[in-house]
C-alpha positions in Angstrom: -77.1 27.1 118.0 -75.3 27.7 114.7 -76.0 29.3 111.4 -76.2 26.8 108.6 -76.6 28.4 105.2 -74.4 29.6 102.4 -75.9 33.1 101.7 -75.8 34.3 98.1 -76.3 37.1 95.7 -79.1 36.2 93.4 -80.4 38.5 90.7 -80.4 41.8 92.5 -77.7 44.5 92.7 -77.6 44.1 96.4 -76.2 41.3 98.5 -78.7 38.5 99.2 -78.3 37.0 102.6 -79.9 33.8 103.8 -79.5 32.5 107.4 -80.8 29.7 109.4 -79.9 27.9 112.5 -80.0 24.3 113.8 -78.8 22.4 116.9 -75.1 21.8 116.4 -75.3 18.6 118.5 -78.3 17.0 116.8 -76.3 14.4 114.8 -74.5 13.3 117.9 -77.6 12.9 120.1 -79.3 10.3 117.9 -78.9 6.5 117.9 -79.7 6.7 114.1 -77.8 7.8 111.1 -78.8 11.1 109.5 -79.3 11.1 105.7 -80.2 14.0 103.4 -80.8 13.6 99.7 -80.5 15.6 96.4 -81.9 14.8 93.0 -79.0 15.7 90.7 -79.9 13.7 87.6 -80.6 16.4 85.0 -82.9 14.4 82.7 -84.3 12.1 85.4 -88.0 11.9 86.2 -89.4 12.8 89.6 -88.0 10.2 92.0 -89.0 8.3 95.2 -86.1 7.2 97.4 -86.9 3.9 99.1 -84.9 2.7 102.2 -85.5 -0.9 103.2 -88.7 -1.0 101.2 -90.1 2.2 102.8 -90.5 5.4 100.7 -88.6 7.9 102.8 -88.5 10.7 100.2 -91.3 11.1 97.6 -91.7 12.9 94.3 -88.4 14.7 94.2 -87.9 16.8 91.1 -84.5 17.8 89.7 -82.5 20.0 92.1 -84.9 19.2 94.9 -83.6 17.7 98.1 -84.2 17.3 101.8 -82.9 18.1 105.3 -81.5 15.3 107.4 -83.7 12.4 108.3 -83.2 9.6 110.7 -82.2 6.2 109.1 -81.6 3.1 111.1 -77.9 2.3 111.3 -76.3 -0.7 109.7 -76.6 -2.3 106.3 -79.4 -0.9 104.3 -81.0 -1.2 100.9 -81.5 2.1 98.9 -83.6 2.1 95.8 -84.3 5.0 93.4 -87.8 4.6 91.9 -89.7 6.5 89.3 -92.1 8.6 91.5 -95.3 6.8 92.4 -94.3 3.5 90.8 -92.3 0.4 91.5 -90.0 1.0 88.6 -86.5 0.9 90.1 -83.7 2.8 88.4 -81.0 2.2 91.0 -80.8 -0.6 93.6 -77.8 -0.4 96.0 -76.8 -1.5 99.4 -74.9 0.8 101.8 -73.8 0.8 105.4 -74.6 3.8 107.6 -73.3 4.4 111.1 -75.2 5.8 114.0 -74.7 9.5 115.0 -73.2 10.1 111.5 -74.6 12.4 108.8 -74.6 11.6 105.1 -75.5 13.2 101.8 -77.1 10.8 99.3 -76.9 12.5 95.8 -78.6 10.9 92.8 -76.3 11.6 89.9 -75.8 10.9 86.1 -78.3 10.8 83.3 -81.4 8.6 83.7 -80.0 5.9 81.5 -76.9 5.6 83.8 -78.2 6.8 87.1 -76.0 6.3 90.2 -75.9 7.0 93.9 -73.2 9.2 95.3 -73.0 8.5 99.1 -70.9 11.0 101.0 -70.2 11.2 104.7 -70.6 14.7 106.0 -68.3 16.6 108.3 -70.4 18.4 110.8 -67.7 19.4 113.3 -67.8 23.1 114.1 -65.4 25.4 112.3 -63.1 27.6 114.2 -64.3 30.9 115.5 -64.7 33.4 112.7 -64.7 30.7 110.1 -67.1 28.8 107.9 -66.8 25.4 106.2 -67.5 24.6 102.6 -67.3 21.4 100.5 -67.5 21.2 96.7 -69.1 18.3 94.8 -69.1 17.9 91.0 -72.4 16.4 90.0 -72.3 17.6 86.4 -72.3 14.6 84.0 -71.7 16.7 80.9 -68.6 18.7 81.7 -65.0 17.4 81.3 -62.5 18.0 84.1 -62.9 21.5 85.7 -61.0 23.9 87.9 -62.8 25.6 90.8 -61.7 29.1 92.0 -62.9 30.6 95.3 -61.7 34.2 95.6 -62.6 37.6 97.0 -65.4 39.1 94.8 -63.2 41.6 92.9 -60.2 39.4 92.1 -59.7 39.2 88.3 -59.3 35.8 86.8 -55.8 36.8 85.6 -54.7 37.0 89.2 -56.7 34.0 90.6 -55.3 30.5 91.3 -57.6 27.5 91.3 -58.4 25.9 94.6 -59.2 22.6 93.0 -57.8 21.4 89.7 -58.9 18.7 87.3 -62.0 18.2 89.3 -64.1 15.4 87.7 -67.7 14.1 87.8 -68.6 12.6 91.2 -65.5 14.0 92.8 -65.9 15.8 96.1 -63.5 18.0 98.1 -62.8 17.8 101.8 -64.8 20.3 104.0 -62.4 23.2 104.2 -62.4 26.3 106.3 -62.7 29.9 105.0 -62.9 33.1 107.0 -66.4 34.4 107.2 -67.1 37.0 104.6 -67.8 37.6 100.9 -66.5 35.3 98.2 -66.9 34.5 94.5 -67.0 31.0 93.1 -65.9 30.5 89.5 -65.6 27.3 87.4 -63.6 26.9 84.3 -62.7 24.0 82.1 -59.5 22.5 83.4 -56.5 24.6 82.4 -58.6 27.4 80.9 -59.3 30.9 82.2 -62.8 31.6 80.8 -65.5 30.9 83.5 -68.3 28.5 82.6 -69.9 29.5 85.9 -69.7 32.6 88.0 -71.6 32.8 91.3 -71.2 36.6 91.7 -70.8 37.6 95.4 -71.7 35.0 98.0 -71.4 35.3 101.7 -70.2 32.6 104.1 -71.6 33.2 107.6 -69.5 32.4 110.7 -70.0 28.8 111.9 -71.9 27.8 108.7 -71.3 24.4 107.1 -72.4 24.0 103.5 -71.9 21.6 100.6 -71.9 23.3 97.1 -73.0 20.9 94.4 -72.2 21.7 90.8 -75.2 20.8 88.6 -76.2 20.9 84.9 -79.1 22.8 83.6 -82.3 20.8 83.4 -82.0 18.1 80.7 -78.2 18.5 80.8 -75.4 20.9 79.8 -75.1 24.6 80.3 -75.8 26.9 82.0 -74.3 25.3 85.1 -75.7 26.1 88.5 -74.8 25.4 92.2 -77.0 24.3 94.9 -76.0 24.7 98.6 -77.0 21.8 100.9 -77.5 23.2 104.3 -78.5 22.1 107.8 -81.6 24.3 107.8 -84.6 21.9 107.6 -86.8 24.8 106.5 -84.6 25.5 103.5 -82.3 22.5 103.0 -81.4 23.2 99.3 -80.6 26.8 98.1 -79.9 27.4 94.4 -76.9 29.7 93.6 -77.5 30.4 89.9 -74.8 31.7 87.6 -74.8 35.5 88.2 -74.5 35.9 84.4 -77.0 35.1 81.7 -77.2 34.3 78.0 -78.3 36.9 75.4 -78.9 36.7 71.7 -80.3 38.9 69.0 -82.8 38.1 66.3 -82.8 40.7 63.5 -86.3 41.1 62.1 -86.2 44.7 60.9 -86.5 44.5 57.1 -84.9 47.8 56.1 -82.1 47.8 58.8 -78.8 46.6 57.5 -76.0 44.9 59.5 -76.3 45.8 63.2 -74.2 45.6 66.4 -75.4 45.2 70.0 -73.6 47.0 72.8 -74.2 46.4 76.5 -73.0 49.3 78.6 -71.1 50.5 75.5 -69.2 47.2 75.1 -69.9 45.3 71.9 -71.3 41.8 72.5 -72.8 41.0 69.1 -71.5 42.3 65.8 -72.6 42.6 62.1 -75.8 40.7 62.2 -77.9 41.0 59.1 -81.7 40.9 58.6 -83.2 37.5 59.4 -80.0 36.7 61.3 -79.9 34.9 64.6 -76.8 35.4 66.7 -75.3 32.9 69.0 -76.0 33.2 72.7 -73.5 35.4 74.4 -72.6 35.2 78.1 -73.3 38.6 79.8 -73.6 39.9 83.3 -77.0 40.1 84.9 -78.7 43.2 86.3 -79.9 46.5 84.8 -77.9 47.0 81.6 -77.9 49.7 79.0 -78.4 48.2 75.5 -77.8 49.8 72.2 -78.4 48.5 68.7 -76.4 50.3 66.1 -76.2 50.0 62.3 -72.8 49.7 60.7 -73.0 53.3 59.7 -73.0 54.3 63.4 -76.7 55.1 63.5 -78.2 54.2 66.9 -81.5 52.3 66.4 -82.2 51.3 70.0 -81.0 52.8 73.2 -82.6 51.7 76.4 -82.3 49.7 79.7 -83.0 46.0 80.1 -83.0 44.0 83.3 -81.4 40.5 83.1 -81.7 37.7 85.7 -78.8 35.4 86.4 -79.0 31.9 84.9 -81.6 32.8 82.3 -81.5 32.8 78.5 -82.9 35.8 76.6 -83.7 36.8 73.0 -83.6 40.5 72.1 -85.9 40.7 69.2 -85.4 43.7 66.8 -88.6 44.4 64.9 -90.5 46.8 62.6 -89.1 49.3 60.0 -86.3 51.7 60.9 -88.7 54.7 61.1 -90.7 53.0 63.9 -88.1 50.4 65.0 -88.7 48.7 68.4 -87.4 45.7 70.3 -88.7 43.2 72.8 -86.8 41.2 75.4 -88.0 37.6 75.5 -87.2 35.1 78.2 -86.4 31.8 76.5 -87.8 28.8 78.5 -85.2 26.1 78.3 -86.9 23.7 80.8 -87.3 20.4 79.1 -90.7 19.3 77.6 -92.2 15.9 78.4 -90.5 12.8 77.2 -90.4 12.3 73.4 -91.6 15.9 72.9 -90.3 19.3 71.7 -91.9 22.6 72.5 -92.4 25.6 70.2 -93.5 29.3 70.7 -94.9 31.3 67.8 -94.2 35.0 67.0 -95.7 37.3 64.4 -92.9 39.7 63.4 -94.0 40.7 59.9 -94.3 44.5 60.1 -96.1 45.4 56.9 -98.9 48.0 57.4 -101.3 45.6 55.6 -100.0 42.4 57.3 -103.0 40.6 58.6 -103.5 38.7 61.8 -102.4 35.1 61.4 -103.1 31.6 62.4 -100.3 29.2 63.1 -101.0 25.6 62.0 -99.0 22.4 62.7 -99.9 19.3 60.8 -103.0 21.1 59.4 -104.4 22.0 62.8 -104.6 25.5 64.1 -102.5 25.8 67.3 -102.4 29.5 67.8 -105.1 31.7 66.3 -105.7 35.4 65.4 -102.1 36.5 66.2 -101.4 40.2 65.5 -98.1 41.8 64.7 -95.8 41.5 67.7 -98.0 38.7 69.1 -96.1 36.0 71.0 -97.6 32.6 72.1 -96.6 30.5 75.1 -94.6 27.4 74.4 -96.6 24.5 73.1 -95.5 20.8 73.2 -95.4 18.6 70.1 -94.1 15.0 69.6 -90.7 14.9 68.2 -90.3 14.2 64.5 -91.2 15.9 61.2 -94.0 18.5 61.5 -95.7 20.6 58.8 -95.8 24.2 59.7 -98.3 26.6 58.0 -99.2 30.2 58.5 -102.6 31.4 57.2 -104.5 34.7 57.3 -106.5 34.5 60.5 -109.8 32.7 60.2 -109.3 31.8 56.6 -107.7 29.1 54.4 -105.5 31.7 52.7 -101.9 30.3 53.0 -99.1 32.8 53.6 -96.4 30.3 54.4 -96.3 26.5 54.0 -98.9 24.4 52.3 -99.1 20.9 51.0 -95.8 21.1 49.0 -93.7 22.6 51.7 -90.8 20.8 53.4 -91.6 19.6 56.9 -89.5 20.9 59.9 -87.8 18.3 62.1 -88.3 18.8 65.9 -85.8 17.0 68.2 -86.7 15.4 71.4 -86.2 17.7 74.4 -85.6 20.8 72.4 -87.2 24.3 72.6 -87.9 26.3 69.5 -89.2 29.7 68.3 -91.1 29.7 65.0 -91.7 33.2 63.7 -92.9 35.0 60.6 -90.7 37.9 59.3 -90.3 40.3 56.4 -92.9 42.3 54.5 -96.1 40.7 53.4 -95.1 40.2 49.7 -91.9 38.5 50.9 -93.1 36.9 54.1 -91.2 33.9 55.3 -90.6 31.9 58.4 -87.7 31.2 60.8 -87.4 28.2 63.1 -84.6 28.6 65.7 -83.6 26.6 68.7 -83.9 28.3 72.1 -81.2 26.3 73.9 
């Protein structure tokens, strides 16, 4: 019996460890080929994978995959269909050999979807060693460099294990001593990581394939998934151990502010109604301070950040009663041809009423108090009329028949919020990805 997983550190300050076992001779004992699959098309629909006109894998979502499954050897027809339909996105022939394992990875955007067929190396590693293979399935990144180091090695002292790695390229299955490692990815020739696994553990005798993937719908943040021999857990996500954080400044009487994490400045000189860029920061429990330019500390507390997530730190209320909220920004894509919007009431006036949020003259979120936050709501892409009324009335606070529509882009997530004191109340529409 052999262990089969790449164990990983997820979002906790302790080492996550996942193990499994499988029969090391199971590939050699069969008269069939063994095939496992992975859905790696970031904007693709749920998929059925059809082999010789039989649906062998059904309703796979992005990043979902399977363990090994028997497939008759010889020439075969492989189709990728939209789940539950006969609509074929890819139709290819391939030859598979008996007693041989393969990984079938569906790659590329939906409009240019392809099959990446890889023969897997399932020979046992040497005693005290593990095997790891890297596959680049990110269609949005240019050439990349991959670094595999001990966890504490600074990038300045690291050397890339693979250089100029490109989309659909795969490495050989190479041996590493069992133990703790860190996988970092940079654009080719650069030193700033665009992905950082944090500490991962390779178990003795494990054989894993680490597949580099885009975020859902494409682009950053990148993630890895480990393909394993464990049929109970054949695909394990290894998200970026870092996350993205931005600030929205909605405190009317606070001037320019800076944000410090563990006393290191990450966002600087943001003014009222400003929205910072997302900054890459380490996950975990972090001390956060918001300071005015004068040096006055407005906020000093602890936040807990999960790897691979996007966050908004929302600064609200007047300085005398200032407060902040940490919001998780949902960047999963909406349905086709749609955008999604969440609504926030951040107008702090003592006499600010509850509000209704209207889109195209229809109330979408009603009776929202100060600090109220809705869930995301989907709308068709295109120009949309946003309006804010006093709750339960036709008294218009923002918008109206002569306002300029806002344009919502297909696949985007937005936050629509009201800010400022009641006499100067206004709206902000910002993208959340």
